[in-house]
C-alpha positions as CSV (number, residue, x, y, z in Angstrom):
1,M,-13.5,-16.4,-13.9
2,L,-13.1,-14.9,-10.4
3,C,-16.2,-15.4,-8.3
4,S,-17.7,-12.6,-6.0
5,K,-16.2,-14.2,-2.9
6,P,-13.1,-11.8,-2.9
7,R,-15.2,-8.8,-2.6
8,W,-17.1,-10.4,0.3
9,L,-13.7,-11.2,1.8
10,I,-12.7,-7.6,1.8
11,A,-15.6,-6.9,4.2
12,V,-14.3,-9.9,6.3
13,L,-10.8,-8.4,6.2
14,A,-12.1,-5.0,7.4
15,S,-14.0,-6.4,10.2
16,T,-11.2,-8.8,11.3
17,I,-8.8,-5.8,11.1
18,A,-11.0,-3.7,13.3
19,A,-11.0,-6.4,15.8
20,G,-7.3,-6.4,16.0
21,A,-5.6,-8.7,13.4
22,A,-6.1,-9.9,9.9
23,S,-7.0,-13.5,9.7
24,A,-4.5,-15.9,8.2
25,E,-7.3,-18.1,7.1
26,T,-9.0,-15.2,5.3
27,I,-5.9,-14.3,3.4
28,A,-5.3,-18.0,2.6
29,E,-8.9,-18.2,1.2
30,L,-8.1,-15.1,-1.0
31,R,-5.1,-17.0,-2.4
32,A,-7.0,-20.0,-3.0
33,N,-9.2,-18.2,-5.5
34,A,-6.3,-18.1,-7.9
35,N,-7.4,-18.8,-11.5
36,A,-5.2,-18.3,-14.7
37,A,-8.2,-17.0,-16.6
38,S,-9.0,-14.3,-14.0
39,P,-8.3,-10.7,-14.8
40,H,-6.7,-10.6,-11.3
41,A,-4.4,-13.6,-12.1
42,Q,-1.3,-11.5,-11.7
43,H,-2.4,-10.4,-8.2
44,L,-3.3,-13.9,-7.2
45,A,-0.1,-15.3,-8.4
46,A,1.8,-12.7,-6.3
47,M,-0.2,-13.8,-3.2
48,Q,1.1,-17.2,-3.9
49,N,4.6,-16.2,-4.2
50,S,6.3,-15.9,-0.7
51,S,9.5,-14.3,-2.0
52,V,10.3,-10.9,-0.5
53,K,13.0,-8.7,-1.7
54,I,14.5,-6.0,0.5
55,G,17.0,-3.3,-0.7
56,R,18.1,0.2,-0.4
57,V,17.3,2.7,-3.1
58,A,17.8,6.5,-3.8
59,Y,14.8,8.2,-5.5
60,A,14.2,11.6,-7.0
61,I,10.9,12.7,-5.7
62,P,8.9,14.2,-8.5
63,D,7.5,17.9,-8.0
64,V,3.8,16.9,-8.6
65,T,0.6,17.8,-6.7
66,L,-1.6,14.9,-5.8
67,V,-5.0,15.1,-4.0
68,D,-5.6,13.5,-0.5
69,E,-8.7,11.7,0.6
70,T,-10.3,14.9,1.8
71,G,-9.9,16.5,-1.6
72,A,-7.1,18.8,-0.5
73,N,-4.1,19.3,-2.9
74,S,-0.8,17.7,-1.4
75,R,2.5,18.6,-3.2
76,L,4.4,15.3,-3.1
77,Q,7.7,16.9,-2.3
78,D,6.1,18.6,0.8
79,L,5.1,15.2,2.1
80,L,8.2,13.2,1.2
81,A,11.2,15.6,0.5
82,V,11.2,16.8,4.1
83,D,12.9,15.5,7.4
84,R,9.9,13.2,8.1
85,P,9.8,9.5,8.5
86,V,7.5,7.8,6.1
87,A,6.0,4.4,5.1
88,V,4.5,4.4,1.6
89,N,2.5,1.6,-0.3
90,F,0.8,1.6,-3.7
91,I,-2.9,0.3,-4.0
92,F,-6.0,0.7,-5.9
93,T,-9.5,0.5,-4.3
94,S,-11.2,-1.9,-6.8
95,C,-8.5,-4.4,-6.3
96,T,-9.8,-7.5,-4.5
97,T,-6.6,-9.5,-3.8
98,I,-3.3,-8.1,-2.7
99,C,-4.4,-4.4,-1.9
100,P,-6.8,-5.4,0.9
101,V,-4.0,-7.5,2.4
102,M,-1.5,-4.7,1.9
103,T,-3.9,-2.3,3.6
104,A,-4.5,-4.8,6.4
105,T,-0.7,-5.2,6.8
106,M,-0.3,-1.4,7.0
107,L,-2.9,-1.1,9.6
108,Q,-1.3,-3.9,11.8
109,L,2.1,-2.1,11.3
110,Q,0.7,1.1,12.5
111,R,-0.5,-0.7,15.8
112,Q,2.8,-2.6,16.2
113,L,4.8,0.8,16.0
114,G,2.3,2.5,18.4
115,N,4.9,2.7,21.1
116,A,8.0,3.1,18.9
117,S,10.1,6.3,19.5
118,I,10.1,7.1,15.8
119,K,6.8,6.5,13.9
120,P,6.3,6.8,10.2
121,H,3.8,9.0,8.5
122,Y,1.8,6.3,6.6
123,I,0.8,7.1,2.9
124,S,-1.1,5.0,0.4
125,I,-0.9,6.1,-3.2
126,S,-3.5,4.9,-5.8
127,I,-2.3,3.5,-9.1
128,D,-5.8,3.8,-10.6
129,P,-6.5,7.6,-10.7
130,D,-9.2,7.2,-13.4
131,F,-11.5,5.3,-10.8
132,D,-10.0,6.3,-7.4
133,S,-11.3,9.9,-6.7
134,A,-10.7,11.6,-3.4
135,G,-14.2,10.4,-2.3
136,V,-13.5,6.7,-3.3
137,M,-10.3,6.8,-1.4
138,K,-12.0,8.2,1.7
139,E,-14.6,5.6,1.5
140,Y,-12.0,2.9,1.2
141,A,-10.0,4.3,4.2
142,N,-13.1,4.4,6.2
143,R,-14.0,0.8,5.4
144,F,-10.7,-0.3,6.9
145,G,-10.5,2.1,9.7
146,A,-7.2,3.5,8.2
147,D,-6.5,7.0,9.5
148,W,-3.5,7.8,7.4
149,T,-3.0,9.7,4.1
150,F,-4.4,8.4,0.9
151,L,-3.4,10.1,-2.4
152,T,-4.7,10.1,-6.0
153,G,-4.5,12.7,-8.7
154,S,-4.3,13.3,-12.4
155,Q,-3.2,10.6,-14.7
156,E,-0.1,12.4,-15.5
157,N,0.9,13.1,-12.0
158,V,0.2,9.7,-10.6
159,M,2.1,8.1,-13.5
160,A,5.1,10.4,-12.8
161,T,5.0,9.2,-9.2
162,L,4.8,5.6,-10.1
163,R,7.7,5.9,-12.5
164,A,9.8,8.0,-10.0
165,F,9.6,5.0,-7.5
166,D,9.7,2.2,-10.1
167,A,6.2,1.2,-9.0
168,Y,4.8,1.1,-12.6
169,R,4.2,-2.1,-14.4
170,G,2.2,-1.0,-17.4
171,N,-1.3,-1.2,-16.0
172,K,-3.0,-1.9,-12.7
173,I,-3.5,-5.7,-13.5
174,N,0.1,-6.0,-13.2
175,H,0.4,-4.3,-9.9
176,F,2.7,-5.9,-7.4
177,A,3.2,-5.5,-3.7
178,L,5.5,-2.8,-2.7
179,T,6.2,-0.9,0.5
180,L,8.9,2.0,0.8
181,M,10.2,3.1,4.1
182,R,12.6,6.0,5.0
183,A,13.5,7.3,8.4
184,S,14.8,10.7,7.4
185,D,15.2,12.9,4.3
186,D,19.0,12.1,4.0
187,A,18.6,8.4,4.1
188,E,18.1,6.0,1.2
189,W,14.6,4.3,0.9
190,T,14.3,0.9,2.0
191,R,12.3,-0.9,-0.7
192,I,10.4,-4.1,0.3
193,E,8.9,-6.0,-2.7
194,G,6.3,-8.8,-2.1
195,L,3.7,-9.6,0.4
196,T,5.2,-9.7,3.9
197,S,3.9,-9.5,7.5
198,A,3.4,-6.4,9.8
199,E,6.0,-8.2,12.1
200,E,8.5,-8.3,9.4
201,L,7.9,-4.7,8.2
202,A,8.1,-3.5,12.0
203,R,11.4,-5.4,12.2
204,V,12.8,-3.5,9.1
205,W,11.5,-0.2,10.4
206,R,13.2,-0.6,13.8
207,E,16.4,-1.5,12.0
208,I,16.4,1.6,9.8
209,T,15.6,3.8,12.7
210,L,18.3,2.7,15.1
């Protein structure tokens, strides 16, 4: 059974991030809590798997309306099907393993690209709309000091979004680390599967924006 330490580690991650960088020791400690009997075993196994796959993919953005962390409706095509550079990941706020690490990495990426000539608009989409209301997403963003767009919505619209980006694996326990990047609306998406560093994501971003 997964002990309560991972929830404590989320707070540690948040404070460490606020200080400027996620702790490698903290992430290692999260990974060390892997247990095959845990309901988070899929996530913990993913954290132990260092393989990362990077590819280019074309996606059809669904015409759905989601809700951002302020409670405002956001048409996904207005966010993504425009000539706007974006970086997108998929999380859920009750996750105690890879999602805090992915959020930490996104925050570090945002800092690393602070002086870049082309910066992405950062977006995190919840895969657990039944729990992740706009208010829950806002509290999660505040906990990490993340000032980008967080999206949730109806079960139907979120599932349509996940399927459109091949980010659906049956349920949230099978969630996997995925980051999508695109420099412009006429470019293919760069798909990064697996937990990777902010440095690697920044390198990929600079390559696709040359």
